[in-house]
N, C-alpha and C positions, 0 to 999 in steps of 0.2 A: 843613457839612463841606467843606473844600477837596478837590476831586476830583483835583487835579493830582498829589499824591503817589501816588495809586493808579495813575495813568497812568505815573508814573515807575517804580513797582514792576513793572508789566507790561512796560515798556520794558526794565528790567534783565533780566527773565527772557528776553524776546525777543532782547536783545543777546547774552546768554549762549548761547542756542541758535543764533543767527546766527553767532556767533564759531566755535562748534563745527562748524557746517555748512560754513562757509567753509574752515576748516582741513581738514575731511575731504575737501572737494572738491579741495583743492590738493595733498594729500599722500598719499592712500590711507588705508587703515584696517587695517593689519596689527596683530596682537595685540601685547601688551607683555610677554611672558614673559621673565624674566631681566633686565629693565631695572634692577631694584633692586640687583642685584649689580654693575652698572657705575657707578652714580651715586656721585659723591664727595659729601662732607658739605657742600661750599660751595653745592650746589644748594639747600640750605635757607636761604640768605641772604634771598631775597625773603620767605619765611615769617617769618623773624625781623624783617625790615623792616616788614611790615604789623602785626605785634604791637607793635613799638616805636612805630609811628605811632599805633595805637589808644591806647597808653599815654601818649605824650608830647604829641601835638598838642592834645588838649583842655586840657592844662596850660599849654603854652607859647603856643599860638595858637588860643584857643577859637573866635573869630569865623571864622577861616579854616577850621577843622575843621568847624564847623557848616554852612558853605555848600559845602564842597568835599570832604567825606569820601568821596563816591562817586568823585571823580576820583583821590584818593589810593589807594583800593582798586584802581581800574582800572590805575593806574601800576604797582603791585606785581604785579598779575596779568600785565601785559604784560612786566614785567621778568623774570618766570619763563618765560612762554609763548614769547616770541620766540626767545631763545637755545636754549630746550628744543626747539622745533620745528626750528631750524637744525641742532642737534646730533644729534637722534634721529628726526627726520622722522615716519615712519609710526607708530613706537612711541609717541612723545610725543603725536602726534595722537590716537591711540586712548585714551591715558590722559586727555587733556583732555576729549574727547567723553564718555567713560565717566563721569567724575566729575560732569559737568554733567547728563547725562541720567539716570544711575542713582542719583546721590546728591543733587545740589544741587536739581534741580527738584522731586523728591518731598519733600525736606526743606522747601523754601519753601512748597509747596502745603499740607503738613500744618500748618505754623505759621500760614499765612494763614487757613486754614479755621478753626482753633481761635481765632485772634485775632478774626476777624470774627464768629463765632458767639457767643463769650463776651462780646464788646463790645456785643451786643444784649440782654444780661441785666443789668438794673438792680436792685440790692438797695437798698431804701429803708427808713426807719424810724429809731427812736432807737437808734443804735449808737454808744455813747461809747467812746473809746479808753482805757479803763482797763486796768490790767495783766491783770485776769482776762479781760476781753473779748478783748484782743490774744492772750493765751495760747490761748484757745478757738479763735480764728480760725486760728492756726498749727497747732493740733492737727487741726482739721478739714481744712485744706489738706494737711497731711502724710498724713492718713489716706486722702484721696480721690485723691492723686496717682498711686497705683499703678493706679487704675481708669479715670481719665479722662486719664492722661498728666500729666507734670509741667507741660507747656505749658498743657494745658486747665485744671488746677487753679490755676495761677498767673494765667492770664488771667481766670478766674472770680472770684478773690478779691482780687486786688491793688487794684482800685479801691475796693471796700467797706473794705478794710483802711486805705487811704490816707485815705478820707473820714472814717472813725471817728477818725483821729488828726490831723485838720486843725488842731485847737486846740493840739496839742502842739508845743513848740519844738524838741525833739530827736527827730528822726524817722529820721535816717540809719541808726542801728544796727537800728531796727525793720525797715527794708527789707532790710538785709543778712541778718538772721536769716530773713526771709521767703525770700530767695534760697537760703540754706543748706538750709532744711527743705522748703519747698513745691516749689522748682524743682529740687531734687536728691535729697536723702535719701529723701523720701517716695515716690519712683518706684522703689524697690528691690524691690517684692514681686511684680510681674507683668511679663510682656513688654510690656504696654500702657504701663507706667510710663516706661520710658526706652529709647531706641533700641538701646543695646548688648544689653539683655536680649531685645529683639525680634529682633535679628540672631541671637542664640544660639538662640532659638526656631525661627527659619527653618532653622538648621543642625542641629536635632535635639534641643535641650535641651527636656525636657517642660515644658508650659505652667506647671504648678504647682510645678515643682522650685524656682523662685525663692523660694518661701516658706522655703527653707533659709536665706535671708539675713535672716529675721525677727529672730533674736537680735542680730546686730550692728546692724541697723537700729534696734531698740528701744533699744539702749545709746546709739547716737549721738543719737537723737531725745531720749532722756531727759536726757542731758547738756546738749544745746543748748537744750532748752526750759526746763530749770532755770536755766541761766545767763541766758537771755533774760528770764525772769520776774523774777529778782533785779535785773537791770539796769533793766528797765522799772519795777519798783516803786521803785527808788532815784531814777530820774529823774522819775517821776510825783510823788513827794513834794517834789521841788525845783521843780516847775512853779509859776509865779506865778498862772496862771489855773486855773480849774476846768472840768471837762467841761460841755458845754451841758446845761441841765436837760432831762430827758425831756419831749417835747411830747405824750406819750400815744399817738403813732402806733405801730402795730405793725410788725414787720418784714414787708416785702412784696417780692415779686419781680415786676417788670414785664418784659415780653418773655419770659415763662416758656416760651413755645412753642419758644424757641431750645434748651431742654434736649433736645427731641426731635432737633434737628439735631446737638447735641453727641453724643447717643447714636448718631446715624447716623455721625458721624466715627469714634467708637470702634469701632462695629461694622465699618466699612469697613477699619480697620487690622487688627482681629482676623481678619476673613474673608480678607484678603489673605495672612495668615500660614497659615491653615488650608488655603487653596486654592493655595498657592504652587506646589506641584509638580503639581497636578492639572489645571490649565488650560493648561499648556504655555507656550511663550515666543514672543516676536516679536523680530525683528531690526530695529533702527533705527540707521542710520549706523554699522553694524558693532558695535553694542552690543546684547547680548542682554538683553531686559527680560521679566519675567514678565507674562503676560496679567493675572494677578490684581493685580499691582502697578499696571498701567496702569488697570485697572478701579477700583481703590481711589482713584487720583488723580482720575479723572473724578467718582467719587461725592463726594469731598471738595470739589471745586470746586462741584459742584451744591449741597452743603449750605451752602457759603458764600454762593452766589448767592441761594438760597432765603431765607437769613437776611437778606440785604440787601433783598430784595424784600418781605419780610413784616413787617419790624420798623419801627415808626414812627420817623421821623427824630428826633423829639423825645427818644425814649429814648436814642439814641446820643449826642445832644448833651448831655443831662443826665448821661450816663455819661462825659462828657469824652473821647469816642472820637475819635481822629485816626489818620491813616494813617502818621504819621511813625515810630513805633517799628518797625513791620514793614518799612517802606521802608529804614530804617537797617540793620536786620538783613540784608535782602536784598542791599543794596549791599556791606556789609562782608564777609558770608560768601561772596559771589561771588568776592571776592579771596582770602579765606582758603582756600576749597576748592581753588582751582587752585594756590595757592602751596604747599599742604601735600602735593601729589602726590609730589614726590621724597622727602620725609621718610617718608611712608607706604610708598612702594615700597622704600626702604632697610630699613625695619623688616620688611616682608614677606619680604625676601630672607634674613632670619634670619642664620645664621652665615656666609653668603656675602656679606653686605652690610657696609658700613662701620660699622654699629652692632653688629657681631658681639660686641664687648666687652660690650655691654649685654645682649644675648640670652644669651650664655654665662654671665653672672653671675647669671641668674635661675634659682635652684635650689629655694629653700624657699618655703612659702606666704607668708611675710612679704615675700619679694622680689616675688612675683607681685602682691601687694596694693599695694606702694608703687610699683613700676615701672609697672604698668598705670595706677594712679591718677595718678602724677606726669605721665605722658605725656598722660593723658586731661584733665588740667588745661589743656593748651594745644592738643592736637590734637583731632580728632573722636573722641569716646570710643567710637563704634561700631566702626570698623576697628581701633582700638587693642585693644579687647576681643577681636576676632577674631584678631589677631596673637598675643596671649598665650594664648588658648584653644588655638590650633594649636601654640604652643610647648609647652604642657603635653601635648597629644596626641602630639606628636613625641617628647617625652622619655619618656613612659610606654608608648605603644602605637604605635611606628613601623610603618608599612605596613598598619595596620588601617584599613578604610574609615571615613570620618569619623563617620557616624552611630553605627556600632557602637563606635568608639573613644570617643565622648562618653558612651555608656551605660556603657562600661567605666570611664571616668574617674569617673562619678557613683557607680558601685558600689564602686570600690576606692580612689580618691584624691579624694574629693569636696571636701576642704578646698581643693584647688588651684582648682577651678572657683568655689568660694565666694569665694576671695581675688580672682580676676580680676573677677568680677561686682561685688563690693562696692567694689573699687578704682575700677572704671570709673564706677560710679554716684555713689558718695559724693564722690570727689575732683573731679567736675565742678564742685563748689561752690567750688573753690579760686580760680578766676579768673572774670572776666566772660565769657570766651569758652569756658569749660569745658562749658557747656550753653546751648543757644539761648535758653531762657526767661530766663536770667540777664540777658542784654543787654536783652531786651525789658522786663523789670521795671525795670531801671535807667533805661531811657529813659522809661517811663511815670511813674516816680517823679520824675524831673527835670522832666517836663512839669507835674507837680502841685506843683512848687515845693520838692521835697526836694533838698537839696544832697548829691549822692552822691560818694563818694570816687573818686579817679582809679584807673586800672588798677593802678598799683603801691600806691597808698594802700589799696585794697581788700585786696591781698595782705598788706601789712605791718601794717596796723592791725587786720585782722579774721581773715583766713585763718590767718596764722601764730600769732595769739594764741589763737583759739578752735578752729579746725578741726584744726590739726596735733596739738596735745596730745590732742584727742579721738581722732584716728586712731591715735596711739601707744597709747592705752588699748585701742582695738579690737584692735590688733596683739598686745598682751600677753595679752588675754583669748582671742582666737580664732585668731590666725595665727602663733604662735611656732613 
């Protein structure tokens, strides 16, 4: 394995922290209250720019993109950060530092640890990519995503899924449905499954309340699995070749001790939520971080390092493990996180911001489902979930302390919370950037030789065709 990409990943995190530190040192660290009400919509141009770059460069200039996507991401990050700092100085500074220290670094650490640990688990044996086997793999992935996280389930199963289908000619739709189900829909049942639900848990939503989303999750899963099975059966019958004959070898897991490290990652995430308010906070560069969160990140890094130290190199090589997918995610999301600051701040300003027209239009459960979901397709779904959770709390229980207001919402207007949660989780599948594992699975599939659709191709050929009609059905059944 080439170690240079790992060095680049660490350099990306270090540069992000250095950038934040330098900015803090030069401008102070006052809070950012009220900033969202001042920002005009044009501050979202760099965010649109980086999205268009991700969409168009791989189509128009693939070689340039492959070698320089990190520089493009840095360009858009600076296109936002420089004028932002000039215009708003301390307030802008605080927002940049905060999004790197409180959101980006924990986000990358979680992805890195899951990617590293899962990459040390090799599933071998006679696993032929027949429609029934593929359906079974998707069912298993969807079922475990709520317990090991969508990223954990995706990293655990995507390589066996790809290897089982190596002999198939048409594999693009298979990976896309893997993204739909394992990387997104499957994470709807517990706060461990998807970041917005974990954020809701930290703010007072009971851990097992998310089981209320089980009915819409079952409906979405049933529709998508049925469509996938029919498509896979159709294309399977058109294949010229046949699946490799079974060689008699049984399914085996090599590097199985990494399952313990995977359990350690899950336990760390869960404990950080349970101990979030009990262990106090620490202030770093003007950003308040929970001690439990810092401890979780240390534990996750330890799990990843232990996996690297205790897993034979040959297992990772046979697993076709490389650092490129996680490095690509780290570079691109470093730009995405900083450029989406103004958009999130405007949304947080509610009716006092320049998206008041959108906030004021959200009245019914179906509005919460579609607006939360639509924005979660392009923004970080965790803060988007929080914005519309607070919008519902403000509409129904103004002035009530947050935790009590959430309990009141669950008791009297539960369907609104269900709509927000389902929209944030399900519609992360609409785009490659809707949820972090989407991008990583796409990158791993491309490394394995699967021709994946472009950013817009994914939306036009798959999301609009398969997901949107399914979400309309969910709306008619649950959120009218």
